Structures are given as C-alpha cells and as structure tokens.
PDB file of N, CA, C and O in Angstrom:
ATOM      1  N   MET A   1      43.863 132.373 165.919  1.00  0.00           N
ATOM      2  CA  MET A   1      43.934 133.149 164.697  1.00  0.00           C
ATOM      3  C   MET A   1      44.457 132.301 163.545  1.00  0.00           C
ATOM      4  O   MET A   1      43.903 132.329 162.447  1.00  0.00           O
ATOM      5  N   ILE A   2      45.518 131.553 163.794  1.00  0.00           N
ATOM      6  CA  ILE A   2      46.076 130.710 162.735  1.00  0.00           C
ATOM      7  C   ILE A   2      45.093 129.617 162.359  1.00  0.00           C
ATOM      8  O   ILE A   2      44.961 129.278 161.183  1.00  0.00           O
ATOM      9  N   GLY A   3      44.403 129.061 163.347  1.00  0.00           N
ATOM     10  CA  GLY A   3      43.421 128.017 163.070  1.00  0.00           C
ATOM     11  C   GLY A   3      42.316 128.497 162.149  1.00  0.00           C
ATOM     12  O   GLY A   3      41.899 127.776 161.243  1.00  0.00           O
ATOM     13  N   SER A   4      41.841 129.712 162.378  1.00  0.00           N
ATOM     14  CA  SER A   4      40.774 130.235 161.520  1.00  0.00           C
ATOM     15  C   SER A   4      41.279 130.465 160.096  1.00  0.00           C
ATOM     16  O   SER A   4      40.534 130.264 159.136  1.00  0.00           O
ATOM     17  N   ARG A   5      42.515 130.876 159.956  1.00  0.00           N
ATOM     18  CA  ARG A   5      43.083 131.042 158.616  1.00  0.00           C
ATOM     19  C   ARG A   5      43.198 129.702 157.904  1.00  0.00           C
ATOM     20  O   ARG A   5      42.948 129.606 156.702  1.00  0.00           O
ATOM     21  N   LEU A   6      43.571 128.681 158.641  1.00  0.00           N
ATOM     22  CA  LEU A   6      43.684 127.356 158.035  1.00  0.00           C
ATOM     23  C   LEU A   6      42.324 126.837 157.599  1.00  0.00           C
ATOM     24  O   LEU A   6      42.210 126.188 156.559  1.00  0.00           O
ATOM     25  N   LYS A   7      41.294 127.118 158.387  1.00  0.00           N
ATOM     26  CA  LYS A   7      39.953 126.676 158.010  1.00  0.00           C
ATOM     27  C   LYS A   7      39.510 127.346 156.717  1.00  0.00           C
ATOM     28  O   LYS A   7      38.952 126.691 155.836  1.00  0.00           O
ATOM     29  N   VAL A   8      39.751 128.622 156.600  1.00  0.00           N
ATOM     30  CA  VAL A   8      39.367 129.337 155.390  1.00  0.00           C
ATOM     31  C   VAL A   8      40.127 128.778 154.200  1.00  0.00           C
ATOM     32  O   VAL A   8      39.543 128.558 153.140  1.00  0.00           O
ATOM     33  N   LEU A   9      41.405 128.550 154.361  1.00  0.00           N
ATOM     34  CA  LEU A   9      42.213 127.991 153.295  1.00  0.00           C
ATOM     35  C   LEU A   9      41.707 126.611 152.912  1.00  0.00           C
ATOM     36  O   LEU A   9      41.663 126.273 151.730  1.00  0.00           O
ATOM     37  N   TYR A  10      41.328 125.814 153.897  1.00  0.00           N
ATOM     38  CA  TYR A  10      40.822 124.468 153.636  1.00  0.00           C
ATOM     39  C   TYR A  10      39.566 124.521 152.775  1.00  0.00           C
ATOM     40  O   TYR A  10      39.430 123.743 151.831  1.00  0.00           O
ATOM     41  N   PHE A  11      38.651 125.427 153.089  1.00  0.00           N
ATOM     42  CA  PHE A  11      37.406 125.506 152.334  1.00  0.00           C
ATOM     43  C   PHE A  11      37.628 126.040 150.919  1.00  0.00           C
ATOM     44  O   PHE A  11      36.894 125.679 150.000  1.00  0.00           O
ATOM     45  N   VAL A  12      38.616 126.879 150.741  1.00  0.00           N
ATOM     46  CA  VAL A  12      38.889 127.411 149.416  1.00  0.00           C
ATOM     47  C   VAL A  12      39.494 126.334 148.517  1.00  0.00           C
ATOM     48  O   VAL A  12      39.164 126.258 147.333  1.00  0.00           O
ATOM     49  N   VAL A  13      40.371 125.509 149.068  1.00  0.00           N
ATOM     50  CA  VAL A  13      41.073 124.499 148.289  1.00  0.00           C
ATOM     51  C   VAL A  13      40.209 123.268 148.062  1.00  0.00           C
ATOM     52  O   VAL A  13      40.377 122.572 147.060  1.00  0.00           O
ATOM     53  N   MET A  14      39.294 122.991 148.973  1.00  0.00           N
ATOM     54  CA  MET A  14      38.475 121.789 148.893  1.00  0.00           C
ATOM     55  C   MET A  14      37.631 121.785 147.616  1.00  0.00           C
ATOM     56  O   MET A  14      36.913 122.748 147.348  1.00  0.00           O
ATOM     57  N   PRO A  15      37.713 120.707 146.827  1.00  0.00           N
ATOM     58  CA  PRO A  15      36.888 120.647 145.616  1.00  0.00           C
ATOM     59  C   PRO A  15      35.406 120.519 145.967  1.00  0.00           C
ATOM     60  O   PRO A  15      35.038 119.848 146.932  1.00  0.00           O
ATOM     61  N   VAL A  16      34.579 121.163 145.180  1.00  0.00           N
ATOM     62  CA  VAL A  16      33.142 121.144 145.426  1.00  0.00           C
ATOM     63  C   VAL A  16      32.493 120.239 144.389  1.00  0.00           C
ATOM     64  O   VAL A  16      32.717 120.377 143.187  1.00  0.00           O
ATOM     65  N   THR A  17      31.689 119.316 144.882  1.00  0.00           N
ATOM     66  CA  THR A  17      30.940 118.443 143.983  1.00  0.00           C
ATOM     67  C   THR A  17      29.457 118.646 144.228  1.00  0.00           C
ATOM     68  O   THR A  17      29.046 119.099 145.296  1.00  0.00           O
ATOM     69  N   SER A  18      28.667 118.309 143.239  1.00  0.00           N
ATOM     70  CA  SER A  18      27.222 118.459 143.410  1.00  0.00           C
ATOM     71  C   SER A  18      26.707 117.514 144.489  1.00  0.00           C
ATOM     72  O   SER A  18      25.750 117.838 145.192  1.00  0.00           O
ATOM     73  N   GLU A  19      27.331 116.355 144.625  1.00  0.00           N
ATOM     74  CA  GLU A  19      26.910 115.415 145.671  1.00  0.00           C
ATOM     75  C   GLU A  19      27.167 115.997 147.055  1.00  0.00           C
ATOM     76  O   GLU A  19      26.330 115.870 147.948  1.00  0.00           O
ATOM     77  N   ALA A  20      28.328 116.639 147.237  1.00  0.00           N
ATOM     78  CA  ALA A  20      28.641 117.246 148.532  1.00  0.00           C
ATOM     79  C   ALA A  20      27.668 118.379 148.836  1.00  0.00           C
ATOM     80  O   ALA A  20      27.219 118.531 149.972  1.00  0.00           O
ATOM     81  N   LEU A  21      27.347 119.166 147.826  1.00  0.00           N
ATOM     82  CA  LEU A  21      26.386 120.253 148.039  1.00  0.00           C
ATOM     83  C   LEU A  21      25.004 119.707 148.390  1.00  0.00           C
ATOM     84  O   LEU A  21      24.319 120.255 149.253  1.00  0.00           O
ATOM     85  N   LYS A  22      24.599 118.640 147.729  1.00  0.00           N
ATOM     86  CA  LYS A  22      23.298 118.034 148.036  1.00  0.00           C
ATOM     87  C   LYS A  22      23.261 117.522 149.469  1.00  0.00           C
ATOM     88  O   LYS A  22      22.260 117.687 150.166  1.00  0.00           O
ATOM     89  N   ARG A  23      24.352 116.901 149.908  1.00  0.00           N
ATOM     90  CA  ARG A  23      24.415 116.425 151.302  1.00  0.00           C
ATOM     91  C   ARG A  23      24.312 117.603 152.263  1.00  0.00           C
ATOM     92  O   ARG A  23      23.590 117.542 153.258  1.00  0.00           O
ATOM     93  N   ASP A  24      25.036 118.673 151.961  1.00  0.00           N
ATOM     94  CA  ASP A  24      24.986 119.852 152.828  1.00  0.00           C
ATOM     95  C   ASP A  24      23.582 120.448 152.865  1.00  0.00           C
ATOM     96  O   ASP A  24      23.113 120.867 153.923  1.00  0.00           O
ATOM     97  N   LEU A  25      22.917 120.487 151.726  1.00  0.00           N
ATOM     98  CA  LEU A  25      21.550 121.011 151.686  1.00  0.00           C
ATOM     99  C   LEU A  25      20.604 120.136 152.496  1.00  0.00           C
ATOM    100  O   LEU A  25      19.713 120.643 153.177  1.00  0.00           O
ATOM    101  N   ASP A  26      20.797 118.829 152.424  1.00  0.00           N
ATOM    102  CA  ASP A  26      19.946 117.916 153.193  1.00  0.00           C
ATOM    103  C   ASP A  26      20.126 118.101 154.693  1.00  0.00           C
ATOM    104  O   ASP A  26      19.224 117.786 155.469  1.00  0.00           O
ATOM    105  N   GLN A  27      21.281 118.611 155.107  1.00  0.00           N
ATOM    106  CA  GLN A  27      21.546 118.790 156.539  1.00  0.00           C
ATOM    107  C   GLN A  27      21.035 120.126 157.074  1.00  0.00           C
ATOM    108  O   GLN A  27      21.036 120.346 158.285  1.00  0.00           O
ATOM    109  N   LEU A  28      20.605 121.011 156.193  1.00  0.00           N
ATOM    110  CA  LEU A  28      20.048 122.279 156.668  1.00  0.00           C
ATOM    111  C   LEU A  28      18.748 122.003 157.408  1.00  0.00           C
ATOM    112  O   LEU A  28      17.930 121.193 156.971  1.00  0.00           O
ATOM    113  N   ILE A  29      18.570 122.679 158.521  1.00  0.00           N
ATOM    114  CA  ILE A  29      17.463 122.356 159.416  1.00  0.00           C
ATOM    115  C   ILE A  29      16.256 123.249 159.190  1.00  0.00           C
ATOM    116  O   ILE A  29      15.133 122.757 159.081  1.00  0.00           O
ATOM    117  N   THR A  30      16.471 124.532 159.119  1.00  0.00           N
ATOM    118  CA  THR A  30      15.330 125.448 159.109  1.00  0.00           C
ATOM    119  C   THR A  30      14.984 125.903 157.695  1.00  0.00           C
ATOM    120  O   THR A  30      15.808 125.858 156.782  1.00  0.00           O
ATOM    121  N   SER A  31      13.754 126.336 157.551  1.00  0.00           N
ATOM    122  CA  SER A  31      13.330 126.873 156.256  1.00  0.00           C
ATOM    123  C   SER A  31      14.036 128.201 155.975  1.00  0.00           C
ATOM    124  O   SER A  31      14.210 128.580 154.817  1.00  0.00           O
ATOM    125  N   ALA A  32      14.438 128.900 157.025  1.00  0.00           N
ATOM    126  CA  ALA A  32      15.170 130.156 156.841  1.00  0.00           C
ATOM    127  C   ALA A  32      16.530 129.886 156.195  1.00  0.00           C
ATOM    128  O   ALA A  32      16.974 130.648 155.336  1.00  0.00           O
ATOM    129  N   GLN A  33      17.186 128.804 156.609  1.00  0.00           N
ATOM    130  CA  GLN A  33      18.468 128.445 155.999  1.00  0.00           C
ATOM    131  C   GLN A  33      18.277 128.099 154.522  1.00  0.00           C
ATOM    132  O   GLN A  33      19.061 128.518 153.671  1.00  0.00           O
ATOM    133  N   LEU A  34      17.239 127.339 154.235  1.00  0.00           N
ATOM    134  CA  LEU A  34      16.957 126.981 152.843  1.00  0.00           C
ATOM    135  C   LEU A  34      16.624 128.227 152.020  1.00  0.00           C
ATOM    136  O   LEU A  34      17.008 128.332 150.855  1.00  0.00           O
ATOM    137  N   ALA A  35      15.911 129.163 152.632  1.00  0.00           N
ATOM    138  CA  ALA A  35      15.564 130.404 151.937  1.00  0.00           C
ATOM    139  C   ALA A  35      16.823 131.211 151.610  1.00  0.00           C
ATOM    140  O   ALA A  35      16.917 131.814 150.542  1.00  0.00           O
ATOM    141  N   GLU A  36      17.791 131.218 152.535  1.00  0.00           N
ATOM    142  CA  GLU A  36      19.046 131.927 152.274  1.00  0.00           C
ATOM    143  C   GLU A  36      19.789 131.305 151.095  1.00  0.00           C
ATOM    144  O   GLU A  36      20.327 132.014 150.245  1.00  0.00           O
ATOM    145  N   VAL A  37      19.812 129.977 151.053  1.00  0.00           N
ATOM    146  CA  VAL A  37      20.469 129.289 149.938  1.00  0.00           C
ATOM    147  C   VAL A  37      19.743 129.609 148.631  1.00  0.00           C
ATOM    148  O   VAL A  37      20.382 129.869 147.612  1.00  0.00           O
ATOM    149  N   ALA A  38      18.416 129.591 148.660  1.00  0.00           N
ATOM    150  CA  ALA A  38      17.631 129.896 147.462  1.00  0.00           C
ATOM    151  C   ALA A  38      17.891 131.329 146.998  1.00  0.00           C
ATOM    152  O   ALA A  38      18.008 131.579 145.798  1.00  0.00           O
ATOM    153  N   ASP A  39      17.983 132.269 147.937  1.00  0.00           N
ATOM    154  CA  ASP A  39      18.285 133.660 147.583  1.00  0.00           C
ATOM    155  C   ASP A  39      19.660 133.775 146.929  1.00  0.00           C
ATOM    156  O   ASP A  39      19.842 134.511 145.959  1.00  0.00           O
ATOM    157  N   PHE A  40      20.624 133.035 147.478  1.00  0.00           N
ATOM    158  CA  PHE A  40      21.974 133.091 146.919  1.00  0.00           C
ATOM    159  C   PHE A  40      22.008 132.495 145.511  1.00  0.00           C
ATOM    160  O   PHE A  40      22.684 133.022 144.628  1.00  0.00           O
ATOM    161  N   ILE A  41      21.289 131.414 145.307  1.00  0.00           N
ATOM    162  CA  ILE A  41      21.221 130.810 143.972  1.00  0.00           C
ATOM    163  C   ILE A  41      20.574 131.785 142.988  1.00  0.00           C
ATOM    164  O   ILE A  41      21.028 131.916 141.851  1.00  0.00           O
ATOM    165  N   ALA A  42      19.522 132.462 143.422  1.00  0.00           N
ATOM    166  CA  ALA A  42      18.870 133.458 142.559  1.00  0.00           C
ATOM    167  C   ALA A  42      19.845 134.584 142.218  1.00  0.00           C
ATOM    168  O   ALA A  42      19.880 135.058 141.082  1.00  0.00           O
ATOM    169  N   PHE A  43      20.635 135.008 143.200  1.00  0.00           N
ATOM    170  CA  PHE A  43      21.639 136.047 142.959  1.00  0.00           C
ATOM    171  C   PHE A  43      22.673 135.580 141.938  1.00  0.00           C
ATOM    172  O   PHE A  43      23.036 136.335 141.037  1.00  0.00           O
ATOM    173  N   LEU A  44      23.147 134.345 142.071  1.00  0.00           N
ATOM    174  CA  LEU A  44      24.136 133.821 141.127  1.00  0.00           C
ATOM    175  C   LEU A  44      23.578 133.772 139.710  1.00  0.00           C
ATOM    176  O   LEU A  44      24.278 134.094 138.750  1.00  0.00           O
ATOM    177  N   ARG A  45      22.327 133.373 139.584  1.00  0.00           N
ATOM    178  CA  ARG A  45      21.705 133.339 138.255  1.00  0.00           C
ATOM    179  C   ARG A  45      21.591 134.743 137.675  1.00  0.00           C
ATOM    180  O   ARG A  45      21.869 134.955 136.494  1.00  0.00           O
ATOM    181  N   PHE A  46      21.184 135.701 138.503  1.00  0.00           N
ATOM    182  CA  PHE A  46      21.063 137.092 138.065  1.00  0.00           C
ATOM    183  C   PHE A  46      22.424 137.634 137.628  1.00  0.00           C
ATOM    184  O   PHE A  46      22.541 138.257 136.572  1.00  0.00           O
ATOM    185  N   ARG A  47      23.445 137.394 138.439  1.00  0.00           N
ATOM    186  CA  ARG A  47      24.790 137.871 138.132  1.00  0.00           C
ATOM    187  C   ARG A  47      25.301 137.255 136.834  1.00  0.00           C
ATOM    188  O   ARG A  47      25.962 137.925 136.040  1.00  0.00           O
ATOM    189  N   ASP A  48      24.997 135.990 136.623  1.00  0.00           N
ATOM    190  CA  ASP A  48      25.439 135.309 135.408  1.00  0.00           C
ATOM    191  C   ASP A  48      24.794 135.926 134.170  1.00  0.00           C
ATOM    192  O   ASP A  48      25.447 136.068 133.137  1.00  0.00           O
ATOM    193  N   ARG A  49      23.521 136.291 134.268  1.00  0.00           N
ATOM    194  CA  ARG A  49      22.841 136.920 133.133  1.00  0.00           C
ATOM    195  C   ARG A  49      23.437 138.289 132.825  1.00  0.00           C
ATOM    196  O   ARG A  49      23.571 138.659 131.658  1.00  0.00           O
ATOM    197  N   ARG A  50      23.794 139.042 133.859  1.00  0.00           N
ATOM    198  CA  ARG A  50      24.346 140.386 133.649  1.00  0.00           C
ATOM    199  C   ARG A  50      25.712 140.346 132.980  1.00  0.00           C
ATOM    200  O   ARG A  50      26.073 141.287 132.274  1.00  0.00           O
ATOM    201  N   ARG A  51      26.462 139.303 133.181  1.00  0.00           N
ATOM    202  CA  ARG A  51      27.799 139.218 132.596  1.00  0.00           C
ATOM    203  C   ARG A  51      27.745 139.157 131.075  1.00  0.00           C
ATOM    204  O   ARG A  51      28.702 139.567 130.418  1.00  0.00           O
ATOM    205  N   HIS A  52      26.680 138.669 130.510  1.00  0.00           N
ATOM    206  CA  HIS A  52      26.598 138.462 129.079  1.00  0.00           C
ATOM    207  C   HIS A  52      26.167 139.715 128.318  1.00  0.00           C
ATOM    208  O   HIS A  52      26.126 139.707 127.087  1.00  0.00           O
ATOM    209  N   ILE A  53      25.853 140.771 129.024  1.00  0.00           N
ATOM    210  CA  ILE A  53      25.445 142.010 128.367  1.00  0.00           C
ATOM    211  C   ILE A  53      26.706 142.758 127.921  1.00  0.00           C
ATOM    212  O   ILE A  53      27.577 143.073 128.732  1.00  0.00           O
ATOM    213  N   THR A  54      26.784 143.028 126.636  1.00  0.00           N
ATOM    214  CA  THR A  54      27.898 143.817 126.120  1.00  0.00           C
ATOM    215  C   THR A  54      27.332 145.085 125.495  1.00  0.00           C
ATOM    216  O   THR A  54      26.372 145.046 124.725  1.00  0.00           O
ATOM    217  N   LEU A  55      27.938 146.186 125.839  1.00  0.00           N
ATOM    218  CA  LEU A  55      27.476 147.475 125.343  1.00  0.00           C
ATOM    219  C   LEU A  55      28.382 147.930 124.212  1.00  0.00           C
ATOM    220  O   LEU A  55      29.606 147.909 124.333  1.00  0.00           O
ATOM    221  N   ASP A  56      27.771 148.339 123.119  1.00  0.00           N
ATOM    222  CA  ASP A  56      28.503 148.831 121.958  1.00  0.00           C
ATOM    223  C   ASP A  56      28.662 150.346 122.092  1.00  0.00           C
ATOM    224  O   ASP A  56      27.670 151.073 122.040  1.00  0.00           O
ATOM    225  N   PRO A  57      29.884 150.831 122.262  1.00  0.00           N
ATOM    226  CA  PRO A  57      30.087 152.275 122.439  1.00  0.00           C
ATOM    227  C   PRO A  57      29.530 153.108 121.288  1.00  0.00           C
ATOM    228  O   PRO A  57      29.021 154.206 121.514  1.00  0.00           O
ATOM    229  N   ALA A  58      29.619 152.605 120.069  1.00  0.00           N
ATOM    230  CA  ALA A  58      29.094 153.362 118.924  1.00  0.00           C
ATOM    231  C   ALA A  58      27.576 153.495 119.020  1.00  0.00           C
ATOM    232  O   ALA A  58      27.021 154.557 118.738  1.00  0.00           O
ATOM    233  N   GLN A  59      26.910 152.417 119.416  1.00  0.00           N
ATOM    234  CA  GLN A  59      25.455 152.463 119.561  1.00  0.00           C
ATOM    235  C   GLN A  59      25.065 153.396 120.706  1.00  0.00           C
ATOM    236  O   GLN A  59      24.106 154.158 120.589  1.00  0.00           O
ATOM    237  N   LEU A  60      25.805 153.336 121.808  1.00  0.00           N
ATOM    238  CA  LEU A  60      25.512 154.222 122.933  1.00  0.00           C
ATOM    239  C   LEU A  60      25.695 155.685 122.538  1.00  0.00           C
ATOM    240  O   LEU A  60      24.905 156.541 122.936  1.00  0.00           O
ATOM    241  N   SER A  61      26.720 155.966 121.769  1.00  0.00           N
ATOM    242  CA  SER A  61      26.960 157.336 121.316  1.00  0.00           C
ATOM    243  C   SER A  61      25.829 157.819 120.417  1.00  0.00           C
ATOM    244  O   SER A  61      25.364 158.952 120.547  1.00  0.00           O
ATOM    245  N   ALA A  62      25.391 156.959 119.510  1.00  0.00           N
ATOM    246  CA  ALA A  62      24.287 157.331 118.617  1.00  0.00           C
ATOM    247  C   ALA A  62      23.009 157.584 119.409  1.00  0.00           C
ATOM    248  O   ALA A  62      22.275 158.529 119.123  1.00  0.00           O
ATOM    249  N   LEU A  63      22.745 156.741 120.401  1.00  0.00           N
ATOM    250  CA  LEU A  63      21.550 156.936 121.230  1.00  0.00           C
ATOM    251  C   LEU A  63      21.636 158.232 122.022  1.00  0.00           C
ATOM    252  O   LEU A  63      20.648 158.957 122.138  1.00  0.00           O
ATOM    253  N   ALA A  64      22.813 158.529 122.569  1.00  0.00           N
ATOM    254  CA  ALA A  64      22.982 159.763 123.340  1.00  0.00           C
ATOM    255  C   ALA A  64      22.743 160.981 122.453  1.00  0.00           C
ATOM    256  O   ALA A  64      22.104 161.944 122.875  1.00  0.00           O
ATOM    257  N   THR A  65      23.251 160.939 121.236  1.00  0.00           N
ATOM    258  CA  THR A  65      23.036 162.046 120.298  1.00  0.00           C
ATOM    259  C   THR A  65      21.560 162.192 119.965  1.00  0.00           C
ATOM    260  O   THR A  65      21.022 163.299 119.955  1.00  0.00           O
ATOM    261  N   GLU A  66      20.911 161.071 119.694  1.00  0.00           N
ATOM    262  CA  GLU A  66      19.478 161.098 119.375  1.00  0.00           C
ATOM    263  C   GLU A  66      18.663 161.674 120.531  1.00  0.00           C
ATOM    264  O   GLU A  66      17.781 162.505 120.319  1.00  0.00           O
ATOM    265  N   PHE A  67      18.961 161.231 121.749  1.00  0.00           N
ATOM    266  CA  PHE A  67      18.212 161.720 122.911  1.00  0.00           C
ATOM    267  C   PHE A  67      18.490 163.201 123.158  1.00  0.00           C
ATOM    268  O   PHE A  67      17.588 163.944 123.544  1.00  0.00           O
ATOM    269  N   ALA A  68      19.724 163.633 122.941  1.00  0.00           N
ATOM    270  CA  ALA A  68      20.055 165.045 123.132  1.00  0.00           C
ATOM    271  C   ALA A  68      19.290 165.914 122.137  1.00  0.00           C
ATOM    272  O   ALA A  68      18.779 166.976 122.492  1.00  0.00           O
ATOM    273  N   GLU A  69      19.217 165.453 120.891  1.00  0.00           N
ATOM    274  CA  GLU A  69      18.461 166.204 119.884  1.00  0.00           C
ATOM    275  C   GLU A  69      16.982 166.260 120.239  1.00  0.00           C
ATOM    276  O   GLU A  69      16.340 167.301 120.096  1.00  0.00           O
ATOM    277  N   GLU A  70      16.449 165.144 120.699  1.00  0.00           N
ATOM    278  CA  GLU A  70      15.033 165.107 121.086  1.00  0.00           C
ATOM    279  C   GLU A  70      14.779 166.023 122.279  1.00  0.00           C
ATOM    280  O   GLU A  70      13.786 166.751 122.300  1.00  0.00           O
ATOM    281  N   ASP A  71      15.666 165.993 123.271  1.00  0.00           N
ATOM    282  CA  ASP A  71      15.517 166.876 124.427  1.00  0.00           C
ATOM    283  C   ASP A  71      15.548 168.342 124.004  1.00  0.00           C
ATOM    284  O   ASP A  71      14.761 169.156 124.488  1.00  0.00           O
ATOM    285  N   HIS A  72      16.460 168.665 123.104  1.00  0.00           N
ATOM    286  CA  HIS A  72      16.577 170.048 122.636  1.00  0.00           C
ATOM    287  C   HIS A  72      15.303 170.492 121.920  1.00  0.00           C
ATOM    288  O   HIS A  72      14.804 171.593 122.156  1.00  0.00           O
ATOM    289  N   SER A  73      14.778 169.631 121.042  1.00  0.00           N
ATOM    290  CA  SER A  73      13.561 170.005 120.306  1.00  0.00           C
ATOM    291  C   SER A  73      12.367 170.123 121.244  1.00  0.00           C
ATOM    292  O   SER A  73      11.530 171.008 121.066  1.00  0.00           O
ATOM    293  N   LEU A  74      12.275 169.249 122.236  1.00  0.00           N
ATOM    294  CA  LEU A  74      11.176 169.356 123.206  1.00  0.00           C
ATOM    295  C   LEU A  74      11.301 170.629 124.036  1.00  0.00           C
ATOM    296  O   LEU A  74      10.303 171.282 124.341  1.00  0.00           O
ATOM    297  N   ALA A  75      12.532 170.976 124.397  1.00  0.00           N
ATOM    298  CA  ALA A  75      12.741 172.205 125.166  1.00  0.00           C
ATOM    299  C   ALA A  75      12.363 173.427 124.338  1.00  0.00           C
ATOM    300  O   ALA A  75      11.731 174.353 124.846  1.00  0.00           O
ATOM    301  N   GLU A  76      12.745 173.433 123.074  1.00  0.00           N
ATOM    302  CA  GLU A  76      12.388 174.551 122.193  1.00  0.00           C
ATOM    303  C   GLU A  76      10.878 174.647 122.022  1.00  0.00           C
ATOM    304  O   GLU A  76      10.320 175.744 122.029  1.00  0.00           O
ATOM    305  N   ALA A  77      10.220 173.513 121.869  1.00  0.00           N
ATOM    306  CA  ALA A  77       8.762 173.511 121.700  1.00  0.00           C
ATOM    307  C   ALA A  77       8.070 174.013 122.958  1.00  0.00           C
ATOM    308  O   ALA A  77       7.016 174.643 122.876  1.00  0.00           O
ATOM    309  N   GLY A  78       8.646 173.743 124.106  1.00  0.00           N
ATOM    310  CA  GLY A  78       8.037 174.160 125.359  1.00  0.00           C
ATOM    311  C   GLY A  78       8.295 175.607 125.717  1.00  0.00           C
ATOM    312  O   GLY A  78       7.655 176.128 126.630  1.00  0.00           O
ATOM    313  N   MET A  79       9.210 176.278 125.032  1.00  0.00           N
ATOM    314  CA  MET A  79       9.544 177.665 125.356  1.00  0.00           C
ATOM    315  C   MET A  79       8.370 178.605 125.122  1.00  0.00           C
ATOM    316  O   MET A  79       8.177 179.553 125.883  1.00  0.00           O
ATOM    317  N   ASP A  80       7.582 178.357 124.079  1.00  0.00           N
ATOM    318  CA  ASP A  80       6.420 179.217 123.824  1.00  0.00           C
ATOM    319  C   ASP A  80       5.438 179.118 124.982  1.00  0.00           C
ATOM    320  O   ASP A  80       4.914 180.129 125.451  1.00  0.00           O
ATOM    321  N   ASP A  81       5.192 177.892 125.441  1.00  0.00           N
ATOM    322  CA  ASP A  81       4.293 177.708 126.582  1.00  0.00           C
ATOM    323  C   ASP A  81       4.858 178.379 127.825  1.00  0.00           C
ATOM    324  O   ASP A  81       4.116 178.976 128.605  1.00  0.00           O
ATOM    325  N   TYR A  82       6.153 178.282 128.005  1.00  0.00           N
ATOM    326  CA  TYR A  82       6.794 178.870 129.170  1.00  0.00           C
ATOM    327  C   TYR A  82       6.684 180.390 129.130  1.00  0.00           C
ATOM    328  O   TYR A  82       6.405 181.027 130.146  1.00  0.00           O
ATOM    329  N   SER A  83       6.901 180.960 127.965  1.00  0.00           N
ATOM    330  CA  SER A  83       6.783 182.422 127.822  1.00  0.00           C
ATOM    331  C   SER A  83       5.358 182.876 128.111  1.00  0.00           C
ATOM    332  O   SER A  83       5.149 183.886 128.783  1.00  0.00           O
ATOM    333  N   ALA A  84       4.378 182.131 127.605  1.00  0.00           N
ATOM    334  CA  ALA A  84       2.977 182.476 127.851  1.00  0.00           C
ATOM    335  C   ALA A  84       2.662 182.374 129.339  1.00  0.00           C
ATOM    336  O   ALA A  84       1.940 183.212 129.879  1.00  0.00           O
ATOM    337  N   MET A  85       3.192 181.361 130.000  1.00  0.00           N
ATOM    338  CA  MET A  85       2.946 181.187 131.431  1.00  0.00           C
ATOM    339  C   MET A  85       3.566 182.341 132.219  1.00  0.00           C
ATOM    340  O   MET A  85       2.956 182.841 133.164  1.00  0.00           O
ATOM    341  N   LEU A  86       4.767 182.765 131.839  1.00  0.00           N
ATOM    342  CA  LEU A  86       5.402 183.895 132.517  1.00  0.00           C
ATOM    343  C   LEU A  86       4.610 185.184 132.307  1.00  0.00           C
ATOM    344  O   LEU A  86       4.452 185.979 133.234  1.00  0.00           O
ATOM    345  N   ALA A  87       4.117 185.386 131.096  1.00  0.00           N
ATOM    346  CA  ALA A  87       3.319 186.587 130.811  1.00  0.00           C
ATOM    347  C   ALA A  87       2.045 186.582 131.641  1.00  0.00           C
ATOM    348  O   ALA A  87       1.621 187.622 132.146  1.00  0.00           O
ATOM    349  N   GLN A  88       1.434 185.407 131.782  1.00  0.00           N
ATOM    350  CA  GLN A  88       0.210 185.309 132.576  1.00  0.00           C
ATOM    351  C   GLN A  88       0.509 185.606 134.043  1.00  0.00           C
ATOM    352  O   GLN A  88      -0.292 186.260 134.711  1.00  0.00           O
ATOM    353  N   GLU A  89       1.643 185.142 134.552  1.00  0.00           N
ATOM    354  CA  GLU A  89       2.017 185.426 135.940  1.00  0.00           C
ATOM    355  C   GLU A  89       2.240 186.920 136.141  1.00  0.00           C
ATOM    356  O   GLU A  89       1.909 187.466 137.193  1.00  0.00           O
ATOM    357  N   ASP A  90       2.800 187.577 135.134  1.00  0.00           N
ATOM    358  CA  ASP A  90       3.036 189.017 135.243  1.00  0.00           C
ATOM    359  C   ASP A  90       1.728 189.789 135.363  1.00  0.00           C
ATOM    360  O   ASP A  90       1.679 190.809 136.050  1.00  0.00           O
ATOM    361  N   TRP A  91       0.667 189.322 134.708  1.00  0.00           N
ATOM    362  CA  TRP A  91      -0.625 189.995 134.761  1.00  0.00           C
ATOM    363  C   TRP A  91      -1.319 189.774 136.090  1.00  0.00           C
ATOM    364  O   TRP A  91      -2.201 190.547 136.464  1.00  0.00           O
ATOM    365  N   GLN A  92      -0.942 188.753 136.793  1.00  0.00           N
ATOM    366  CA  GLN A  92      -1.644 188.461 138.063  1.00  0.00           C
ATOM    367  C   GLN A  92      -1.077 189.194 139.215  1.00  0.00           C
ATOM    368  O   GLN A  92      -1.561 189.049 140.337  1.00  0.00           O
TER     369      GLN A  92
END
C-alpha cells in the first residue's frame, strides 16, 4: 500500500518534458494504445476551448426575456387553432 502511494507521488512530482513524452509514445506497442492517447489529446484540446467561453449574465437575461416574449406570442397565436381543434373534436 505504501509503495503504491510512493509511486503515485513520484509521478506527480516528476517534471514532464516533451522529449520524455515522445520517448513514451515511441514505446507504445499497439494501435489501440496510440488511439487512447489521441483520444485524450483531443479531449484536452476540447476542454481548453471550453475554458475560454465566458457568459455575460446581462446578455443571458436579455435573451431569456426575448425568448419568453416570443414563446408567449406564439402560444397566444396558437390558441385560436387550439380552440378550433377542440370545437371540431366536440362535433365528432
């Protein structure tokens, strides 16, 4: 148990260089291992892009108000159709 903790600590403290990573990549044997590394790199790039998105609360509030007004007007416009549909169902 202590040995495994020391190994984890060793890997966390160990400085990472691009040369060391290249050597490690060269030692990967299967294409599945390389695919896992490629997937992880794609994830890191995706995560990095998401960090730069900043949301403006004032803009979000304005959009929410605009969408609520649009939803309300669409609902009001659809009420006539809904009433006609209900009347037609009553006749059937």
